[in-house]
C-alpha positions in Angstrom: 27.8 -15.1 5.7 25.7 -12.0 5.2 22.1 -12.7 4.5 19.3 -10.2 3.7 15.8 -11.1 4.7 13.0 -9.1 3.0 9.7 -11.0 3.3 6.2 -9.7 2.9 3.6 -10.3 5.6 1.7 -13.5 6.0 -1.6 -11.8 6.1 -3.7 -12.8 9.1 -0.7 -14.4 10.8 2.6 -12.5 10.8 3.6 -8.9 9.8 6.5 -8.4 7.5 8.9 -7.8 10.4 7.5 -10.7 12.5 8.0 -13.0 9.5 11.5 -11.6 8.9 12.6 -12.0 12.6 11.3 -15.6 12.5 13.5 -16.3 9.4 16.4 -14.7 11.2 15.9 -17.0 14.2 15.8 -20.1 12.1 19.0 -19.0 10.2 20.9 -18.4 13.5 19.8 -21.8 14.8 21.7 -23.4 12.0 24.5 -20.8 11.6 25.0 -18.7 14.8 27.7 -16.5 13.2 25.6 -15.4 10.2 25.0 -11.7 9.7 21.3 -11.4 9.1 19.7 -8.1 8.2 15.9 -8.0 8.3 14.3 -5.3 6.1 10.7 -4.3 6.0 8.7 -5.2 3.0 5.3 -4.2 1.7 3.6 -3.4 -1.6 1.9 -0.2 -0.7 -1.2 -1.8 0.5 -2.4 -3.0 3.9 0.6 -3.3 6.3 2.7 -0.7 4.6 2.5 1.8 7.4 3.6 -0.6 10.1 6.3 -2.3 8.0 8.0 0.9 6.9 7.5 2.9 10.1 8.8 0.3 12.5 11.3 -1.2 10.1 12.9 2.2 9.5 12.9 3.4 13.1 9.9 5.7 12.8 7.0 6.2 15.2 3.3 5.4 14.8 0.8 8.2 15.3 -2.7 7.6 16.4 -5.3 10.3 15.6 -9.0 10.7 15.4 -10.3 11.7 12.0 -13.5 11.8 10.0 -14.3 8.3 8.8 -15.9 7.4 5.4 -19.4 7.8 6.8 -18.7 11.2 8.3 -18.3 9.8 11.9 -15.1 9.8 13.9 -12.7 6.9 13.6 -9.3 6.2 15.1 -6.5 6.0 12.5 -2.8 5.3 12.5 0.0 6.6 10.3 3.8 6.7 10.6 6.4 9.4 10.8 10.1 9.0 9.9 11.5 12.0 11.7 14.9 12.0 10.1 13.3 12.3 6.6 10.3 14.4 7.7 8.3 11.7 6.0 4.8 10.6 6.7 3.6 7.2 5.7 -0.2 6.9 5.3 -2.7 4.3 4.2 -5.8 6.1 3.0 -7.8 3.0 4.0 -7.1 3.9 7.7 -9.5 6.9 7.3 -11.6 6.0 4.3 -11.3 2.2 3.9 -14.1 -0.1 2.8 -13.5 -2.4 5.8 -14.6 0.5 8.1 -18.1 0.2 6.9 -20.6 -2.7 7.4 -21.5 -4.2 4.0 -25.2 -3.2 4.3 -24.2 0.4 4.8 -21.8 0.8 1.9 -22.7 3.5 -0.7 -20.1 5.6 -2.6 -22.8 8.3 -3.0 -22.1 9.3 0.6 -18.6 8.1 1.6 -15.9 10.6 1.9 -12.1 11.0 1.8 -12.1 13.9 4.3 -10.3 11.9 6.9 -7.4 11.3 4.5 -6.9 15.1 4.3 -7.0 15.2 8.1 -4.2 12.7 8.3 -2.1 14.8 5.9 -2.9 17.9 7.9 -1.8 16.3 11.2 1.5 15.2 9.6 2.1 18.6 8.1 1.6 20.2 11.6 4.1 17.7 13.0 6.7 18.9 10.4 6.4 16.4 7.6 6.9 17.6 4.0 7.4 14.2 2.3 4.5 11.8 2.0 4.2 8.1 1.0 0.5 7.3 0.6 -1.1 4.0 -0.2 -4.5 4.4 -1.8 -5.8 0.9 -2.0 -8.9 -0.5 -0.3 -11.1 2.7 -0.5 -14.8 2.9 0.2 -15.1 6.2 -1.7 -15.9 7.6 -5.2 -15.8 11.3 -4.4 -12.9 12.1 -6.7 -10.8 13.0 -3.6 -12.8 16.2 -3.0 -13.3 15.3 0.7 -9.5 15.2 1.1 -9.1 18.5 -0.7 -11.8 20.1 1.5 -9.8 19.1 4.6 -6.7 20.7 3.1 -8.5 24.0 2.5 -10.0 23.7 -0.9 -13.5 25.1 -1.1 -15.8 22.8 -3.1 -18.9 25.0 -3.7 -22.4 24.5 -5.1 -24.2 27.1 -7.2 -25.1 29.0 -4.1 -21.5 29.3 -2.9 -22.2 26.7 -0.1 -19.9 23.7 0.6 -21.0 20.6 -1.2 -22.0 17.5 0.9 -19.7 14.5 1.4 -19.5 11.7 -1.1 -20.1 11.3 -4.8 -23.3 13.2 -4.3 -21.1 16.2 -3.6 -19.7 16.0 -7.2 -23.3 16.3 -8.4 -23.7 19.6 -6.7 -20.2 20.9 -7.4 -20.2 24.2 -9.3 -16.9 25.8 -8.5 -13.5 25.1 -6.8 -11.8 27.8 -4.8 -8.1 27.2 -3.8 -7.5 30.5 -2.1 -7.8 29.1 1.4 -5.5 26.0 1.1 -3.0 25.3 3.8 0.2 27.3 2.7 2.5 24.5 3.8 0.9 22.2 1.2 2.9 23.9 -1.5 6.1 22.6 0.2 4.9 19.0 0.3 5.6 16.1 -2.1 3.6 13.0 -2.4 4.6 9.5 -3.6 1.4 7.7 -4.2 1.5 3.9 -4.1 -0.9 3.0 -7.0 -1.0 -0.3 -8.8 -4.1 0.3 -10.9 -4.1 2.0 -14.3 -7.8 3.0 -14.6 -8.6 6.5 -15.9 -11.0 8.7 -14.0 -14.1 8.3 -16.2 -15.6 6.1 -18.9 -16.1 2.3 -19.2 -12.8 1.6 -17.4 -13.1 4.5 -15.0 -13.5 4.3 -11.2 -17.3 4.6 -11.2 -17.9 1.8 -13.7 -15.2 -0.6 -12.5 -15.0 -0.1 -8.7 -18.3 1.6 -7.9 -20.3 -1.7 -7.7 -17.8 -3.1 -5.3 -18.4 -0.2 -3.0 -22.2 -0.5 -3.0 -23.2 1.5 -6.1 -26.3 0.3 -7.8 -26.5 -0.1 -11.6 -28.4 3.2 -11.7 -25.8 4.9 -9.6 -22.8 4.1 -11.9 -23.7 6.3 -15.0 -24.7 9.2 -12.8 -21.5 9.1 -10.8 -19.5 8.8 -14.0 -21.2 11.9 -15.4 -20.6 13.8 -12.1 -16.9 12.8 -12.2 -16.5 14.0 -15.7 -18.0 17.4 -14.7 -15.5 17.5 -11.8 -12.6 16.8 -14.2 -13.8 19.7 -16.4 -14.0 22.1 -13.5 -10.5 21.0 -12.4 -9.2 21.7 -15.8 -10.2 25.3 -15.4 -8.1 25.5 -12.2 -5.2 23.5 -13.6 -4.7 23.1 -17.4 -2.5 20.1 -16.7 -5.4 18.2 -15.2 -5.8 14.9 -17.1 -8.5 12.5 -16.2 -7.2 9.9 -18.7 -3.8 9.5 -16.9 -3.4 5.9 -15.9 -4.2 5.6 -12.2 -6.4 8.8 -12.1 -9.3 6.6 -11.2 -7.6 4.9 -8.3 -9.4 5.0 -5.0 -12.5 6.5 -6.5 -10.6 9.3 -8.2 -8.3 10.1 -5.3 -5.4 9.5 -7.7 -6.8 12.3 -9.9 -7.0 14.7 -6.9 -3.4 14.1 -5.9 -2.1 14.5 -9.4 -4.2 17.7 -10.1 -4.1 19.5 -6.7 -0.8 18.4 -5.1 2.8 17.8 -6.1 2.3 14.1 -6.5 3.5 11.1 -8.6 1.8 7.8 -8.9 4.2 4.9 -8.6 4.2 1.1 -8.1 3.8 0.5 -4.4 6.6 -2.1 -4.2 8.9 0.3 -6.2 8.4 3.0 -3.6 9.0 0.7 -0.7 12.2 -0.8 -2.2 13.5 2.7 -2.9 12.7 4.2 0.5 14.3 1.3 2.4 17.4 1.3 0.1 17.1 -2.5 0.0 19.5 -2.6 -3.0 22.3 -1.2 -0.9 21.9 -4.1 1.6 21.6 -6.8 -1.1 24.6 -5.6 -3.1 27.1 -7.1 -0.6 25.0 -10.0 0.7 25.6 -13.7 -0.1 22.0 -14.8 0.1 18.5 -13.1 -0.2 15.4 -14.6 1.4 12.0 -13.3 0.6 8.4 -14.6 0.4 4.8 -14.0 1.4 1.7 -15.7 2.7 0.9 -17.4 -0.6 3.1 -17.9 -3.7 1.2 -18.3 -7.0 1.1 -17.0 -10.5 -0.1 -13.6 -9.1 3.2 -13.2 -7.3 5.0 -12.5 -10.6 2.5 -9.7 -11.3 4.5 -7.0 -9.6 4.2 -8.3 -6.0 6.8 -7.7 -3.4 8.8 -10.9 -3.5 9.4 -10.5 -7.2 10.5 -6.9 -6.7 13.1 -8.2 -4.2 14.2 -11.0 -6.6 14.7 -8.6 -9.5 17.1 -6.4 -7.4 18.9 -9.5 -6.2 19.4 -10.7 -9.8 20.9 -7.4 -10.8 23.7 -8.3 -8.3 23.7 -12.0 -9.2 22.5 -13.1 -5.7 20.7 -16.4 -5.0 17.1 -15.9 -3.9 15.0 -18.3 -1.8 11.3 -17.7 -1.0 9.4 -19.0 2.0 5.6 -19.0 1.9 2.6 -20.1 4.0 1.3 -22.1 1.1 2.3 -22.7 -2.5 0.0 -23.0 -5.5 0.9 -25.3 -8.4 1.4 -22.3 -10.7 4.0 -20.9 -8.3 6.6 -22.4 -10.7 6.4 -19.2 -12.6 8.3 -17.6 -9.8 11.4 -19.6 -10.9 11.3 -17.7 -14.2 11.3 -14.4 -12.4 14.3 -14.5 -10.1 13.3 -16.8 -7.3 15.7 -19.7 -7.4 13.8 -22.0 -5.1 10.8 -21.7 -2.8 9.5 -23.7 0.2 6.2 -23.9 1.9 6.6 -23.6 5.7 3.9 -26.0 6.9 5.5 -28.8 8.9 2.5 -31.0 9.4 -1.1 -31.5 8.4 -3.2 -28.8 10.0 -6.4 -26.8 9.6 -6.3 -23.4 8.0 -7.0 -21.8 11.4 -4.1 -23.8 13.0 -1.7 -22.8 10.1 -2.6 -19.1 10.4 -2.4 -19.0 14.2 0.5 -16.6 14.8 2.6 -18.7 17.2 2.2 -21.7 14.9 3.1 -19.7 11.8 6.1 -18.2 13.5 7.4 -21.6 14.6 6.8 -23.0 11.1 8.8 -20.2 9.6 11.7 -20.7 12.1 11.8 -24.4 11.5 11.8 -24.1 7.7 14.4 -21.4 7.6 16.6 -23.5 9.8 16.4 -26.5 7.6 16.9 -24.5 4.4 20.0 -23.0 6.0 21.3 -26.4 7.1 21.0 -27.6 3.5 22.9 -24.5 2.2 25.7 -25.1 4.6 25.9 -28.8 3.9 25.9 -28.2 0.1 28.5 -25.5 0.4 30.8 -27.6 2.6 30.4 -30.6 0.3 30.7 -29.0 -3.1 33.4 -26.5 -2.2 
């Protein structure tokens, strides 16, 4: 029996590949001759670099870049050598978790380090990029990233503007004559699951600025500076469109990618499923197993397990989901391609005990084994 396992991470406990290998172990305990293929799974957010890179035979790169506060940080990204593809999470260089809560202010945080990650990958031969842009600490419209790539963001005196949203306030002209030549050869698939425009009541400053430390007084100022930036960008690129859904993602980084690079904004899970060619593996499988740390009504809103289930149903394959915990409204998953789901907890435990990695792994193994035994028994009985 060929079985495909594509399970998202149990955040705080198991990575996608660790959870998948645990499922595989449980299946083989019950059915030693099963052919089990474990595929990496992620939705473009945290964990995507590790899942895709290690799951597809790539290598992790560790580099020192400029962090969101302008100080050096250590960041990782992945390279798939056979595809000349770099896999980047912008949060590794400009994420909100890199800044203590009391020091957060989008007026001064920068995406410069994101550009440095791209530069490093270009110098190592990459020309295709997959970039997750969730979890940002910034609202600089992506100008920091563009500065690292060679764009000159200048004030009225022809001097480089400072880092952060405050740099947009001083921005007077944009000079692209010094950009890295290889940038023209690069394509970017941007994992973006928000639809906010760049400016206005639903723009990045108004919706996400307060989460990043902006005060009520900061928000209208940042929005006006962002609008000015969009107007200047339109002079450089008549196709610049601040109203494009997703332009406001990551504090305007979505707009920067769309306007200044050869980029598309796509659903994170769609990118991952396409890059891993999961459908090719599912097409001739007998069973698909997916899941994530928590199954609930949010799972059906474009999260990874539903993406897997939709592919499986195109090929009329049964789908089982395993989860660390299950909410009452998880029944919605049954209407979206998941035929049955099972929580993996084996006994009463505290949250800390349940999330302890060795415990979580054993729980997944034991549950997968019993699910497989049930399938084999039913098949032998009813056939």
